[in-house]
ZANU-309960 format. One line per 8 residues: number of its first residue (from 1); their letters; for each residue x, y, z of N, C-alpha, C. Coordinates in Angstrom, 1 decimal, padded with zeros to 4 digits. Atoms other than C-alpha are relative to their C-alpha. Layout:
BEGIN
NUM	A	X,Y,Z,X,Y,Z,X,Y,Z  ... $
***
This chain:
BEGIN
1	MAYTTINK	001.0,-001.2,000.2,135.9,083.3,071.6,-000.3,000.7,001.2  000.3,-001.7,-000.8,135.1,086.5,073.9,-001.3,-001.3,000.5  000.6,-000.1,-000.4,132.3,085.4,076.1,-001.5,001.4,-000.2  000.7,-001.2,000.1,130.9,088.9,076.4,000.8,001.0,-000.6  -001.0,-001.9,-000.1,131.9,092.3,075.1,000.4,000.9,001.1  000.3,-001.4,-000.9,131.1,094.2,078.2,000.7,-001.0,001.2  -000.7,000.3,-001.2,133.7,093.6,081.1,-000.4,001.1,001.3  000.3,-000.6,-001.4,132.7,096.1,083.7,-001.3,000.8,-000.8 $
9	HTDYFNTK	001.6,-000.7,000.1,128.6,096.8,083.7,000.0,001.3,000.2  000.0,-001.2,-000.8,128.9,099.9,085.7,000.1,000.8,-001.5  -000.8,-000.3,001.5,130.2,101.1,081.7,-001.4,001.1,-000.7  001.4,-000.4,000.5,126.4,101.1,080.9,-001.4,000.3,000.9  000.2,000.2,-001.4,124.6,100.4,084.0,-000.3,000.2,001.3  -000.4,000.3,-001.6,124.2,100.9,087.5,-001.3,000.8,000.5  000.7,-000.4,-001.3,122.6,101.2,090.7,000.7,001.1,000.7  -001.1,-001.0,-000.9,123.3,104.5,092.6,-001.7,000.4,001.3 $
17	LYTGTGAN	001.0,-000.4,-000.4,121.5,105.2,095.7,000.7,001.4,000.7  -000.3,-001.5,-000.4,121.5,108.7,097.7,-000.5,000.4,001.0  000.5,-000.7,-000.5,120.3,110.9,099.8,-000.3,001.5,-000.2  000.6,-001.5,000.6,117.9,113.9,099.4,000.6,001.0,001.0  -000.4,-001.1,-000.6,119.2,117.5,100.4,-001.4,000.8,000.3  000.5,-002.0,000.1,116.7,120.2,099.6,000.9,000.7,-000.5  -001.0,-000.8,000.7,119.3,121.7,097.8,000.5,-000.4,-000.8  -001.2,000.6,001.6,121.7,121.6,094.5,000.7,-000.8,000.7 $
25	QSITGVGH	-001.1,001.1,-000.1,123.1,118.6,094.9,000.8,-000.4,-001.3  -000.2,000.5,001.0,125.3,116.7,092.4,000.7,-001.7,000.5  -000.1,001.4,000.2,125.2,112.8,092.3,001.2,-000.9,-000.6  -001.2,000.7,000.4,128.5,110.7,091.7,-000.4,-001.6,000.2  -000.4,001.4,-000.1,129.7,107.5,091.2,-000.9,-001.3,-000.8  000.8,000.8,001.0,127.7,105.9,088.9,000.6,-000.5,-001.2  -001.0,001.5,000.7,130.5,104.9,086.5,-000.2,000.7,-001.1  000.1,-000.6,001.4,129.2,107.0,083.3,-000.9,001.3,000.2 $
33	QPDLVWIK	000.5,-000.7,000.0,127.7,109.7,082.1,-001.6,-000.7,-000.8  001.2,000.7,000.0,123.9,108.6,082.2,-001.0,000.4,-000.6  000.8,-000.7,001.0,121.3,109.1,079.1,-001.6,-000.5,000.7  001.1,000.0,-000.9,118.4,107.5,081.2,000.0,000.0,001.4  -000.9,000.3,-002.0,118.1,108.2,084.9,-001.4,-000.3,000.2  001.0,-000.2,000.0,115.0,106.8,086.5,-000.1,000.0,001.8  -000.4,-000.3,-000.9,114.7,107.9,090.1,-001.3,-000.5,000.7  000.6,000.4,-000.9,112.6,106.6,093.0,000.1,000.6,001.5 $
41	DRDAGNNH	000.8,000.0,-001.0,111.4,107.9,096.7,-000.1,-000.9,000.8  000.5,000.8,000.0,112.6,105.2,098.4,-000.6,000.1,002.1  000.9,000.1,-001.3,111.0,105.9,101.9,-001.4,001.0,000.2  001.4,-000.2,-000.2,107.9,107.7,101.3,-000.9,-000.1,-001.5  000.7,000.1,001.3,105.3,107.3,098.2,-000.3,001.4,-000.9  000.0,-000.6,001.7,106.2,109.5,095.7,000.1,-000.5,-001.3  -000.3,000.2,001.1,106.6,109.3,092.3,001.2,-000.4,-001.1  -000.9,000.3,000.3,108.8,107.1,089.8,000.0,001.2,-000.9 $
49	VLTDAVRG	-000.5,-001.4,001.6,110.5,109.8,087.1,001.0,000.0,-000.1  -000.4,000.9,001.5,112.1,108.7,084.3,000.3,001.4,-000.2  -001.2,-001.3,001.0,114.8,111.8,082.5,000.3,-000.7,-000.9  -000.9,000.6,001.0,116.6,111.1,079.3,000.5,000.8,-000.3  -000.9,-000.8,001.1,118.7,113.2,077.3,-000.3,000.7,-001.3  000.8,-000.4,001.6,116.5,113.2,073.9,-000.5,000.5,000.0  001.1,-000.2,-000.5,113.7,114.4,075.5,000.4,001.2,000.9  -000.5,-001.1,-001.0,115.7,117.1,078.0,-000.2,-000.4,001.0 $
57	VEKVILSN	-000.5,000.5,-000.9,117.2,117.3,080.8,-001.2,000.1,001.2  001.4,-000.1,-000.7,114.0,118.7,082.6,-001.1,-000.8,000.1  001.2,000.5,000.4,111.5,116.9,081.2,-000.1,-001.7,000.3  000.7,001.2,-000.7,109.7,114.3,083.1,-000.8,-001.1,000.0  001.5,000.9,-000.5,107.1,111.0,082.9,000.3,-000.9,001.3  -000.1,000.9,-001.1,106.1,108.7,085.4,-000.5,-001.2,-000.4  000.9,001.1,000.3,105.9,105.4,085.3,-000.8,-000.4,000.7  000.7,000.5,-000.9,103.5,104.7,087.8,-001.4,000.6,-000.4 $
65	GTNAEDTY	000.9,-000.7,000.3,100.9,107.4,086.0,-000.3,000.0,-001.8  000.1,-000.4,001.3,099.4,108.1,082.6,000.3,001.3,-000.2  000.2,-001.0,000.6,100.5,111.5,082.6,001.1,000.7,-001.1  -000.6,000.3,001.1,101.6,113.0,079.8,001.4,001.2,000.7  -001.4,-000.7,-000.3,105.5,114.7,080.1,-000.3,001.9,000.9  000.1,-001.6,-001.1,106.0,117.7,082.9,001.4,000.7,-000.2  -001.3,-000.8,000.4,108.9,120.2,082.9,000.0,000.3,001.9  -000.4,-000.7,-001.1,110.9,120.3,086.3,000.8,000.5,000.2 $
73	TDGLTAFN	-001.1,-001.3,000.6,113.2,123.2,086.3,001.2,-000.5,001.7  -001.6,-000.2,-001.5,114.8,122.2,090.2,000.0,-001.0,000.2  -000.4,001.6,-000.2,114.6,118.1,089.6,001.1,-000.1,-000.4  -001.2,000.2,000.7,117.1,116.5,087.8,000.8,001.4,-001.5  -000.5,-001.0,001.2,119.6,119.5,085.7,000.5,-000.3,-000.8  -001.7,000.1,001.0,122.5,117.9,084.3,-000.1,-001.2,000.1  -001.1,001.5,000.2,124.3,115.0,082.9,000.5,000.2,000.7  -001.4,000.2,000.4,127.5,114.2,084.1,001.1,-000.5,-000.7 $
81	ADGFSLGD	-001.0,000.9,000.5,130.4,112.5,083.3,-000.6,-001.2,001.0  000.3,000.6,-000.8,129.7,110.6,086.2,-001.2,-000.2,001.2  000.8,-000.4,-000.7,126.5,110.9,087.6,-001.2,001.2,-001.3  001.2,-001.4,000.0,123.9,114.3,087.7,-000.6,000.7,000.6  000.1,-000.9,-000.7,123.0,117.1,089.1,-001.7,-000.2,000.4  001.3,-000.5,-000.6,119.5,117.9,091.4,000.3,001.4,000.1  -000.1,-001.3,000.2,118.0,121.0,091.8,-000.7,000.2,001.3  000.6,-000.1,-001.4,116.2,122.1,095.2,-001.0,-000.8,000.6 $
89	DDDGHMNV	001.0,001.1,000.6,113.3,119.8,094.2,-001.4,000.2,000.6  001.1,-000.7,-000.7,110.4,122.3,095.3,-001.4,-001.9,-000.2  001.2,000.7,000.1,107.9,119.2,093.7,000.3,-002.0,000.0  000.0,001.3,-000.6,109.3,116.6,096.0,000.0,-001.6,-000.5  -000.3,001.8,000.3,110.1,113.3,094.4,001.7,-000.3,-001.2  -001.5,000.1,000.5,113.8,113.6,093.6,001.1,000.3,001.3  -000.3,-000.6,-000.2,115.4,115.4,095.7,000.0,000.5,002.0  000.4,-000.7,-000.8,113.7,115.8,099.3,000.9,-000.1,001.3 $
97	NGDNFVSW	-001.2,-000.1,-000.8,115.6,116.8,102.1,-000.1,-001.8,001.3  -000.1,000.9,-001.2,116.7,113.8,104.5,-000.8,-002.0,-000.6  000.7,000.9,000.4,114.6,110.8,102.2,001.2,-000.8,-000.7  -000.6,001.2,000.1,116.5,107.9,101.1,000.0,-000.2,-001.9  -000.1,000.3,001.7,116.7,107.8,096.9,000.4,-001.3,-000.7  -001.5,000.7,000.9,117.8,105.1,094.3,-000.1,000.3,-001.7  000.1,-000.2,001.6,118.3,105.8,090.8,000.5,-000.8,-001.0  -000.2,001.3,000.7,118.6,102.9,088.0,000.8,001.2,-001.0 $
105	NWKAGTTG	000.0,-001.2,000.7,120.6,104.9,085.3,001.0,-001.3,-001.2  -000.2,001.3,001.4,121.5,103.1,081.4,000.6,001.7,-000.7  -001.1,-000.5,001.6,124.3,104.7,078.7,-000.9,000.1,-000.6  -000.4,000.6,001.5,123.6,105.1,075.4,000.8,001.2,-000.5  -001.4,-000.6,000.4,125.4,108.1,073.9,000.1,000.3,-001.4  -000.2,-000.7,001.5,125.6,108.4,070.2,-001.6,000.1,-000.6  001.2,-000.4,-000.2,122.9,110.4,069.4,000.2,000.5,-001.7  000.6,-000.3,001.1,121.2,111.4,066.0,-001.7,000.2,-000.6 $
113	SGTTTGSG	001.0,-000.7,000.3,118.1,112.8,063.8,-000.2,-000.9,-001.5  000.4,000.3,001.5,116.2,111.7,060.7,-001.7,-000.2,000.3  001.4,-000.3,000.7,112.8,110.8,059.2,-000.4,-000.9,000.1  000.3,001.2,-000.7,110.8,108.1,060.3,-000.4,-001.2,-001.9  000.4,000.5,001.5,109.9,105.7,057.0,-001.0,-001.2,000.7  001.5,001.1,-000.1,107.1,102.6,056.5,-001.2,000.6,-000.4  001.1,-000.9,001.3,103.9,103.9,055.1,-000.4,001.0,001.1  000.4,-001.8,-000.7,102.4,107.4,055.7,000.4,000.4,-000.2 $
121	TGKAYSYS	-000.6,-001.5,-000.3,103.8,110.6,056.1,001.3,-000.7,000.7  -001.3,000.3,-000.4,107.8,110.1,056.8,-000.2,001.5,001.4  000.0,-001.3,-000.7,108.0,112.3,060.3,001.0,-000.1,001.2  -000.6,-000.3,-001.1,110.5,113.4,062.8,000.7,-000.7,000.7  -000.1,001.3,-001.0,112.4,111.1,065.1,001.3,000.7,000.1  -001.1,-000.3,000.3,115.6,111.8,066.9,000.9,-000.9,001.6  -000.5,001.3,-000.7,117.8,108.9,069.1,000.9,000.2,000.5  -001.1,-000.4,-000.9,120.4,108.4,071.4,000.3,-001.9,000.1 $
129	VNTTSGFS	-001.0,001.4,000.1,122.2,104.7,070.8,001.1,-000.3,000.7  -001.3,000.1,-000.7,124.7,102.7,072.9,-000.4,-001.9,-000.8  000.1,000.5,000.1,125.3,099.6,070.4,000.3,-001.5,001.0  -001.2,000.9,-000.7,127.8,097.6,072.8,-001.0,-000.2,000.8  000.4,000.3,-001.6,125.4,097.7,075.7,-002.0,-000.5,-000.1  001.0,000.3,000.2,122.1,097.2,073.6,-001.5,000.6,000.5  000.8,-000.7,-000.3,120.0,100.3,074.2,-000.2,001.2,-000.8  000.7,-001.6,000.3,118.2,102.9,072.7,-000.9,001.3,000.2 $
137	IVKYKGNG	001.0,-000.5,-000.3,116.3,105.7,073.3,-000.7,000.6,-001.3  000.6,-000.9,001.6,114.3,107.4,070.4,-001.7,000.9,000.5  001.0,-001.2,000.2,111.7,110.4,070.4,-000.4,-000.1,-001.1  000.6,-000.7,001.3,109.2,110.5,067.4,-001.1,000.1,-000.1  001.5,-000.1,000.5,106.2,111.5,065.6,-000.9,-001.3,000.0  000.9,001.2,000.7,103.5,109.0,064.9,-000.8,000.6,-001.1  000.3,000.3,001.2,102.0,109.2,061.9,-001.4,-001.1,-000.8  001.6,000.7,000.3,098.4,107.4,062.6,-000.2,-000.8,-001.5 $
145	TSGHQIPH	000.6,001.1,001.8,099.0,105.1,059.3,000.9,-001.5,001.0  -000.4,001.8,-000.3,099.7,100.9,060.4,001.2,000.3,-001.4  -001.1,-000.1,001.4,102.9,100.2,058.8,001.5,000.9,000.6  -000.9,-001.0,-000.2,104.7,103.1,060.2,001.3,-000.6,001.1  -001.6,000.8,-000.5,108.8,102.2,061.1,000.2,001.1,000.6  -000.6,-000.4,-000.7,110.4,103.4,063.6,001.7,-000.1,000.3  -001.0,000.3,000.2,114.4,103.5,063.3,000.6,-000.1,001.7  -000.5,-000.2,-001.3,116.1,102.5,066.5,001.2,-000.4,000.2 $
153	HLGVSPNL	-001.6,-000.2,000.2,120.0,102.1,065.5,000.4,-001.0,000.3  -001.2,001.2,000.0,120.8,099.0,067.1,000.8,-000.8,000.1  -000.8,000.5,001.3,121.5,097.1,064.4,000.3,-001.8,000.6  000.9,000.8,000.2,119.7,094.1,065.6,-001.3,-000.3,000.5  002.1,-000.1,000.2,116.2,093.1,066.3,000.1,000.3,001.7  000.1,-000.6,-001.6,115.4,094.3,070.2,-001.0,-001.3,000.5  000.7,000.8,-000.9,113.8,092.5,072.7,-001.1,000.2,001.0  001.1,-000.4,-000.2,111.4,094.4,074.3,000.2,002.2,000.2 $
161	TIIKKLNT	-000.4,-001.0,000.5,110.5,097.6,073.5,-001.4,000.6,001.4  001.0,-000.5,-001.1,108.5,100.2,076.6,000.0,001.6,-000.9  000.8,-001.1,000.7,106.4,103.1,075.0,-000.9,001.4,000.6  000.7,-000.6,-000.8,104.9,106.1,076.2,-000.1,001.5,-000.8  000.0,-001.3,000.1,103.5,109.1,074.9,000.5,001.3,000.5  -000.8,-001.0,-001.1,104.5,112.5,075.7,-001.2,001.4,000.5  000.7,-001.3,000.1,102.0,115.3,074.7,-001.3,000.1,001.0  001.3,000.0,-000.4,098.8,113.9,076.3,-000.1,-001.4,000.3 $
169	TEDWIVQN	000.0,001.0,-000.5,097.7,111.4,078.4,-000.1,-000.9,-000.2  000.7,001.7,000.7,097.8,107.4,077.8,001.2,-000.6,000.8  -000.7,001.7,-000.1,099.2,104.0,079.2,001.3,000.1,-000.5  -000.9,000.7,000.6,102.3,102.7,078.5,000.3,-001.2,-000.2  000.9,001.5,000.4,102.6,099.9,076.5,002.1,-000.7,-000.1  -001.6,000.4,-000.4,105.5,097.4,077.3,-000.4,-001.2,-001.1  -000.1,001.4,001.2,106.0,094.3,074.2,001.8,-000.7,000.2  -001.0,000.8,-000.5,108.6,091.6,074.4,000.2,-000.8,-001.0 $
177	SFRGWDKR	-000.2,000.9,000.4,110.2,089.3,072.1,-000.7,-001.3,000.2  000.6,001.4,-001.4,109.4,085.8,074.5,-001.1,-000.4,000.0  001.6,-000.1,000.2,106.0,086.9,074.6,-000.1,000.0,-000.9  000.4,-000.3,001.5,105.2,087.9,070.8,-000.4,000.9,-000.1  -000.3,-001.4,000.4,105.2,091.1,069.4,-001.7,000.1,-000.2  001.4,000.2,000.0,101.6,090.2,069.2,-001.0,000.3,001.5  000.3,-000.5,-001.6,101.1,091.0,073.5,000.6,000.7,000.4  -000.3,-001.4,-000.4,101.2,093.6,075.1,-000.2,000.0,001.6 $
185	LILNTNNA	000.1,-000.5,-001.4,101.8,095.0,079.1,-000.4,001.2,000.3  000.4,-002.0,-000.8,100.8,098.0,080.9,001.2,000.4,001.2  -001.2,-000.2,-001.0,103.7,099.8,083.0,-000.5,000.3,001.1  000.4,-001.0,-001.8,101.7,101.8,085.2,-001.2,-000.8,000.5  001.0,000.7,-000.6,098.9,099.1,086.0,000.5,-001.2,-000.2  -000.3,001.5,-000.6,098.8,095.5,087.3,-000.7,-001.0,-001.3  001.2,000.8,001.2,096.4,094.9,083.8,000.7,-001.8,000.0  -000.8,001.2,000.2,097.5,091.2,082.6,000.0,000.3,-001.1 $
193	EASHTDFV	-000.6,-000.1,001.7,098.9,090.8,079.3,-001.2,-000.6,-000.9  001.2,000.4,001.0,096.4,090.9,076.4,001.0,000.1,-001.0  -000.3,000.0,001.4,096.3,090.1,072.5,-000.3,001.0,-000.3  000.5,-001.6,001.0,096.3,093.1,070.2,000.4,-000.4,-001.3  -000.4,-000.6,001.6,096.3,094.3,066.7,000.2,001.5,000.0  000.0,-002.0,-000.1,097.0,098.1,067.7,001.3,000.9,000.7  -001.2,-000.8,-000.2,100.8,098.7,069.0,001.3,000.0,-000.8  -001.5,000.5,000.7,104.1,097.2,068.3,-000.4,-000.8,-001.1 $
201	SGVSTTTF	000.6,000.8,000.4,103.4,095.2,065.4,001.0,-001.2,-000.5  -001.2,000.2,000.5,107.0,093.9,064.7,001.4,001.0,000.4  -001.6,-000.3,000.3,110.7,094.2,064.9,000.8,-000.5,-001.1  -001.6,000.7,001.1,114.0,094.2,062.5,001.2,000.4,000.8  -001.5,-000.5,-000.9,117.7,094.9,063.2,-000.8,001.5,-000.6  000.6,-000.9,000.2,116.3,098.4,062.0,-001.0,000.9,000.7  001.3,-000.5,-000.7,113.3,099.2,063.0,-001.2,-000.7,000.8  001.4,000.8,-001.1,109.8,098.6,065.1,-000.6,000.8,-000.9 $
209	SLYTNGSV	001.2,-000.5,000.7,107.0,098.9,063.0,-001.9,000.2,001.1  001.2,-000.7,-001.4,103.6,101.0,064.8,-001.1,-000.8,-001.1  001.5,-000.3,000.4,099.7,099.9,064.0,-000.4,001.4,000.2  000.6,-001.7,-000.1,097.5,103.1,065.0,-000.1,000.5,001.3  001.0,-000.6,-001.1,096.5,103.0,068.5,000.6,001.4,000.4  -000.6,-001.8,-000.4,096.8,106.5,070.3,001.1,-000.4,001.0  -000.9,000.2,-001.4,099.1,104.8,073.0,001.6,-000.1,-001.3  -001.2,-000.5,000.7,102.1,104.8,070.0,000.3,000.4,-000.9 $
217	NTDDSDYV	-000.4,-000.6,001.2,101.1,106.3,067.1,-001.6,000.9,-000.6  001.3,-001.6,001.1,098.5,109.4,066.7,001.0,000.9,-001.0  -000.7,-001.0,000.8,099.4,111.7,064.2,000.5,001.0,000.0  -000.6,-001.2,-000.7,101.8,114.3,065.1,-000.2,000.1,001.6  000.3,000.1,-001.7,101.6,113.2,068.6,001.6,-000.3,000.5  -000.9,000.1,-000.1,104.8,113.4,070.3,000.4,-001.5,001.3  000.0,000.7,-000.5,106.3,109.9,071.9,001.8,-000.2,000.3  -001.2,000.9,-000.3,109.1,108.3,073.4,000.4,-001.7,000.2 $
225	AYVFANKT	-000.3,001.0,-000.2,110.6,104.8,073.5,001.4,-000.6,000.2  -001.4,000.9,-000.7,113.2,102.5,075.1,000.1,-000.6,-000.3  -000.3,000.8,000.5,114.4,100.5,073.3,001.2,-001.6,000.7  -001.4,001.0,-000.6,116.4,097.1,074.7,000.2,-001.5,-000.7  000.2,000.9,000.5,117.8,094.3,072.9,001.4,-001.1,001.0  -000.9,000.9,-001.0,119.9,091.1,074.8,001.6,000.4,-000.1  -000.9,-000.1,000.3,123.1,091.2,075.1,001.2,-001.3,000.7  -000.5,001.1,-000.9,125.4,088.0,076.5,001.1,000.7,001.3 $
233	GYSKVGAY	-000.9,-000.1,-001.5,127.0,088.1,080.3,-000.3,001.8,000.3  000.0,-001.5,-000.9,125.8,092.0,081.0,-002.0,-000.1,000.0  001.5,-000.6,-000.2,121.4,092.2,079.9,-000.5,-001.2,-000.9  001.1,001.0,000.4,118.6,089.4,079.3,-001.8,000.3,000.1  000.8,-000.2,000.1,115.7,090.1,078.5,-001.1,-001.5,-000.4  000.0,001.4,000.7,113.1,086.6,078.5,-001.6,000.0,001.0  001.4,000.4,-000.3,110.1,084.8,080.0,000.4,-001.3,001.5  -000.4,001.4,-000.2,110.0,081.9,082.6,-001.8,-000.1,000.9 $
241	TGNGSTNG	001.9,000.9,-000.5,107.2,079.6,084.3,-000.1,-000.3,001.5  -000.3,000.3,-001.4,106.6,079.5,088.1,-000.6,-001.1,000.1  000.7,001.5,-000.4,106.4,076.5,090.1,-000.7,-000.2,001.5  001.0,-000.6,-001.2,104.4,077.5,093.0,000.6,-000.9,001.3  -000.5,000.2,-001.9,107.1,076.6,095.8,001.4,001.1,000.3  -001.0,-000.8,-000.6,109.6,078.4,098.5,001.2,-001.1,-001.1  -001.2,-000.1,000.8,112.3,076.0,096.0,-000.4,000.1,-001.6  000.7,-000.8,001.1,111.1,078.0,093.3,000.9,-000.4,-001.1 $
249	TFVYLGFR	-000.9,000.0,001.2,112.3,078.1,089.5,001.3,001.1,000.0  -001.6,-001.0,000.4,116.0,079.3,088.4,-000.4,000.3,-000.9  000.3,-000.3,001.1,115.7,081.7,086.0,001.9,000.4,-000.5  -001.0,000.0,000.6,119.4,081.1,084.1,000.5,001.7,-000.6  -000.5,-001.8,000.7,120.8,084.8,083.0,001.7,-000.1,-000.5  -001.6,-000.1,000.7,124.6,084.1,082.1,000.7,001.3,000.5  -000.5,-001.0,-001.0,125.6,086.9,084.8,-000.8,000.2,001.2  000.6,-001.1,-001.8,124.9,088.6,088.7,-000.9,001.0,-000.5 $
257	PSFVLTKT	000.3,-001.5,-000.1,122.7,090.4,088.5,-000.8,000.9,000.6  000.1,-001.5,-000.6,122.2,094.3,089.6,-001.3,000.3,-000.2  001.2,-000.5,001.2,118.9,094.9,088.0,-000.7,-001.2,-000.2  000.9,000.7,000.4,115.8,092.7,087.7,-001.4,000.0,000.1  000.8,-000.5,-000.1,112.7,093.9,086.9,-001.1,-001.3,-000.6  000.7,001.5,000.4,109.7,090.9,086.1,-002.0,000.5,000.5  001.1,000.0,-000.3,106.0,091.0,086.0,-000.8,-001.3,-000.7  001.1,000.3,000.5,103.6,088.4,085.7,-001.1,000.0,-001.4 $
265	TGTDGWRI	000.4,000.0,001.4,101.2,087.6,082.4,-001.4,000.0,000.9  000.8,-000.2,-000.5,098.6,087.9,085.1,-000.1,001.1,000.6  000.3,-000.5,-000.2,097.0,090.5,087.2,001.0,000.6,001.2  -000.5,-000.9,-001.6,099.7,091.2,090.3,000.9,000.7,-001.1  -000.8,-001.5,000.3,101.8,094.4,089.9,001.5,-000.4,-000.3  -001.2,-000.5,000.0,105.6,095.1,088.4,000.9,-000.6,001.7  -000.7,000.4,-001.6,108.7,093.9,090.9,001.3,000.7,-000.5  -001.9,000.1,000.6,112.2,095.5,090.5,000.7,000.0,001.6 $
273	LDNRRLGY	-001.7,000.5,-000.9,115.3,094.2,092.4,000.8,000.4,-000.4  -001.0,-000.5,000.5,118.2,095.7,092.1,000.8,-000.8,001.5  -001.6,000.7,-000.7,121.9,094.7,094.4,000.5,001.1,001.5  -000.7,-001.2,-000.9,122.0,098.0,096.2,-000.7,000.4,001.5  000.8,-000.3,-000.9,119.0,098.6,098.3,000.7,-000.9,001.6  -000.1,000.9,-000.6,119.3,095.7,100.4,001.4,-001.4,-000.1  -000.8,000.8,000.8,121.3,093.2,098.1,-000.6,-001.5,000.0  000.5,001.3,000.2,121.3,090.0,098.1,-000.5,-001.3,001.1 $
281	NSNNSLLQ	000.3,000.7,-000.4,119.6,086.7,099.5,000.5,000.0,001.7  000.9,000.0,001.0,117.2,086.6,100.3,-001.1,001.6,000.2  000.5,-001.4,-000.3,116.8,090.0,101.9,-000.2,000.8,-001.6  -000.2,-000.7,001.4,115.7,091.7,098.7,-000.9,002.1,000.4  001.4,-001.6,-000.2,114.1,095.9,099.1,-000.7,-000.2,-001.6  000.5,000.2,001.2,111.1,095.6,096.6,-000.7,001.2,-000.7  000.9,-001.6,000.1,109.8,098.8,094.8,-000.7,-000.8,-001.8  001.1,000.2,001.2,107.0,098.7,091.9,-000.7,000.8,-000.9 $
289	PNITQADS	000.6,-000.9,001.0,106.5,100.5,088.8,-001.4,001.0,-000.5  001.6,-000.7,000.3,103.0,101.2,088.6,-000.6,000.8,001.3  000.9,-000.8,-001.2,102.5,102.3,092.0,001.2,000.7,000.8  -000.4,-001.0,-000.4,104.0,104.7,094.4,000.8,-000.1,001.1  000.0,000.4,-001.5,104.3,103.2,097.6,002.1,-000.3,000.3  -001.9,-000.2,-000.2,108.4,103.2,099.7,000.1,-001.3,-000.5  -000.4,002.1,000.1,110.3,100.0,099.5,-000.3,-000.5,000.9  000.1,001.2,-000.1,109.4,097.0,100.8,000.9,-001.0,000.4 $
297	NQTWHDLL	-000.9,001.4,000.0,111.2,094.0,102.6,-000.5,-000.8,-000.3  000.5,001.3,001.1,111.2,090.6,100.4,000.3,-000.6,000.2  -000.4,001.5,-000.1,111.9,087.0,100.7,000.0,-000.5,-000.7  001.1,000.0,001.9,110.9,086.8,097.3,001.2,-001.1,-000.9  -001.0,000.0,000.2,114.4,085.9,095.8,001.2,-000.2,000.0  -001.4,-000.1,-000.3,117.9,085.3,095.5,000.4,-000.1,-001.3  -000.8,-000.7,000.9,120.1,086.8,093.4,001.5,-000.5,-000.4  -001.5,001.0,000.3,123.0,084.4,091.9,000.9,000.3,-001.0 $
305	SNGFKLIT	-001.4,-000.4,001.2,126.4,084.3,090.0,-001.0,000.0,-001.0  000.1,000.1,001.6,124.5,083.4,087.1,-001.6,-000.4,-000.3  001.7,-000.4,000.9,120.7,084.1,087.2,-000.2,000.3,001.4  000.9,-000.5,-001.7,117.7,084.4,090.4,-000.5,-001.2,-000.1  000.7,001.2,-001.0,116.3,081.9,092.3,-001.1,000.8,001.0  000.4,-000.3,-000.7,112.7,082.1,093.4,-000.3,-000.4,001.1  000.1,000.5,-001.7,111.9,081.5,097.3,-001.5,-000.1,000.7  001.9,-000.8,-000.5,108.1,082.0,097.3,-000.7,-000.6,-000.4 $
313	TDTGDNGS	001.3,000.3,000.5,104.8,080.7,096.6,-000.9,001.5,-000.7  000.7,-001.5,000.3,103.7,085.1,095.9,-000.4,-000.6,-001.3  001.1,000.3,001.0,101.0,084.4,092.7,001.1,001.2,-000.4  -000.4,-001.5,000.7,103.2,087.9,092.2,001.6,-000.5,-001.0  -001.5,001.0,000.9,106.7,085.8,091.2,000.3,-001.4,-000.3  -000.5,001.1,000.1,106.2,082.5,091.6,-001.4,-001.2,-000.3  001.7,000.9,000.0,102.3,081.2,091.1,000.7,-002.0,-001.1  -000.6,000.7,000.1,102.9,077.7,090.2,-000.8,000.4,-001.7 $
321	GTDYIYMA	000.1,-000.5,001.0,102.5,077.6,086.3,-001.3,000.9,-001.1  000.3,-001.2,000.3,102.0,080.9,085.9,001.4,000.5,-000.7  -000.6,-000.4,001.1,103.9,083.0,082.9,000.5,001.2,000.5  -000.6,-001.0,-000.1,106.3,085.4,083.7,001.3,001.0,-000.9  -001.3,000.3,001.6,108.6,087.9,081.6,001.2,001.0,001.1  -000.6,-000.7,-001.0,111.7,089.8,083.0,001.2,000.5,-000.6  -000.8,-000.7,000.3,114.3,092.3,082.2,001.2,000.4,000.7  -001.2,000.5,-001.0,117.9,091.6,084.1,001.4,001.1,-000.3 $
329	FGQSLVGS	-001.4,-000.1,000.3,121.0,093.6,083.8,001.4,-000.4,000.8  -001.0,-000.1,-000.6,124.0,093.2,085.3,001.7,-000.8,000.0  -001.5,-000.1,000.5,127.9,091.7,085.3,000.6,-001.8,000.0  -000.5,001.2,000.3,129.2,088.1,083.8,001.3,000.0,000.8  -001.8,000.5,-000.9,132.6,086.6,085.9,000.8,000.0,-000.7  -000.9,000.5,001.0,134.0,086.0,082.6,-000.5,001.7,-001.0  -000.4,-000.9,000.7,135.1,088.9,080.8,000.5,-000.2,-001.7  -000.2,000.3,001.4,135.7,089.5,076.6,001.2,-001.0,000.3 $
337	NNVCATAR	-001.5,001.1,000.5,139.5,087.8,077.1,-000.6,-001.6,001.0  000.5,001.4,-000.7,137.4,085.0,078.9,001.0,000.1,001.0  -000.9,000.3,-001.6,139.3,085.9,082.5,-000.8,000.8,000.6  001.0,000.0,-001.2,137.3,085.8,085.5,000.1,002.1,000.0  000.4,-001.7,-000.5,135.7,089.7,086.1,-000.7,000.1,001.0  000.7,-000.1,-001.4,134.6,091.0,089.5,-001.1,000.4,000.2  001.5,-001.1,000.4,131.0,091.6,089.5,000.1,000.7,001.2  000.4,-001.5,-000.7,129.9,094.9,090.7,-001.1,000.9,000.3 $
***
């Protein structure tokens, strides 16, 4: 029996580093045509910028702020077969001359549209989905009614949702199956996890359901949801408990991580690590999606062939008895035919 259906994770997710030129340029080597591109200037305190194919190539939202969707005509200008194109970047976030950048790239790809279901008036939605990799982008209109159901088209129940209101300022709402859909975190802040009865109320193999909070379901407001489902040997959303030791908690993934996002349930900030900026063990560059600071070098994690290990007493990553959530992507060492695969 196959361990994983994904032999090459870069067909669906890849981290790509590049240097800004301040002039039109094409970034290649991503390994697929991305549908979600998340870009951060590594050298300066500039915004985290997210662009996706469902909202439109020039439409941006910022993970470190509550800002409404904006239009950057000189930022990311095209999604290409092996990457993306950039304009001359007068806005100073995606292509500053001489600055080093990181882009995290996810493939969705199968597109469609329809009408939402559940309670209240059905509203228009559009989507791009990849059922193999368990990733869906959904743009929808709220209807202001509890029980509003948004189709995600994954074919399995998702493990994590990230929702952002587009037409006005609002927080990013993050929820996951491992801590429970009755709890939420906020991507643009370091706020502690909180119980709620306001946001995503639950998920099924076809939809995620909403309460009436304005962050997720104001009548006729526009939203985007990034929806993820675990895929063996490629991606995993989960939770772990820290032990407060430099010989810290080991988190088993079943694959070699190339990207890890973590957040304590307390008031420390979010963390993003990847295998491209400084790489593995134990010097890993750290970026935080809720703040604009540049890369900082940390020695808090070992990224291993089958998971990651905490090697710090820092409460943001490994506080004794503290709970954390994570989302990771990477490459299993065993492919879909139970043969060895090179972790790339």
